[in-house]
C-alpha angles and dihedrals in degrees: 000000000000118000091253090052093045093053093048091048092050092046090053092049094048093047092051099098122140094193108072092199091059102046117135112251101222113018096166093048089049090050091052095048093048094049091047089054094049092049093038092230136115124259093254089061090053094057094047092050103043090141093056111121117224117236118239095260092045090051091051093047091048094051090050092051093049093048090051090051089050088065087056096255104158116258089232092063092045094053092033098232146069132197117243125172089351092304130106117242128192113236137177136170092284092069139052115254109249114248129209090238090067090060087074090061091051092047092054093044090054092047090053092049093049092053092061107097128185112253088219098056122011090207094060122074112228111256094213097084116115127189123208127194112197115202092009098184107173090006092242094138097041095045092046092049092050094044095048100040104026086222124131120267133196111205123190136191138164090219116083089193090056091050090056090058092043092053090048090055092046089054092045091056095040099243100110090120092053098048120068110197116207129188111222150092114302110294097350096103091051093047089050091054094051092046089055090055093059113189090350110097110177091177120064096184129041115194104195119194125188134177096179128168107288107163122108123233089253093051094052095044092052096037132098119305091231088066102030099049101035117025117079109273093211089061092052112036127064111171133292095319098027094243103098094102094050092045089056093044095053091043089056090048093048094050092049102032093119093062095050125085122286092258122041123178120186124202115186135174119228142174109266090243090062098060094110101034092051091055090054090048094053094044089051089062096034109026095184096051125109110209114206121207119216124193125235128230090285093052092252121135103261116141126054116200119193138171107216 
């Protein structure tokens, strides 16, 4: 097949859905991305070489990829990567696929870190800022924070398989020495580290980021097949209201607040419908806090920033 024929064939296959509620949103775009991955070229190359004839092995791999996409398997899992903050991250079915909305969380975390100035010299950023990424998954947040800021990051996850992917991405982007990956439940590994330090607190400011599971059982069961049938459920669902994981996180932080740095800022990602309930949850643990809600790229409430 020529490239133009391959793209048309793939578009026809991906459009061929009998259930209107489960139609793929962008069949031609998917066809282009999959073919680019098979040929290891960018999309611009495709459209300037429409008469290029696929080799036998390329044709077979492309057909396999398209057939997988026809079952609603996400393109990111098929090609093995997803762009986040203008960088390419390896992903597989053990990790959540990074979303553009999460870039807002990263942007605000970086802004907060850059505003911390040394009291000795206003031209020198204080070195005692530590990032944390709770439930790191692919490591997209942790690796991006480390790459952009050159500051240390502790990243935790309960999944050893996810940590393998996260470490791969840290190595890929040359920040393996800045990111300390820890296996454990939520903030427990970080709390353990600070407890071991005793009265010594080398970090004055902890900027704790978390994109934990926040969907309800109903949301996931009635959601898109791409998400429901392929992405790891444990990275998506957190109880009947989707807030179980955050409830546990803030309970951990409350119980161990005294061992953490003097200043702790939390940035968490939520479902827009949770913008009021999450504030109540945080204030229950930290009554004097003032959670601030920030909108995502679609102007929906998505990131909650709190000094605790």
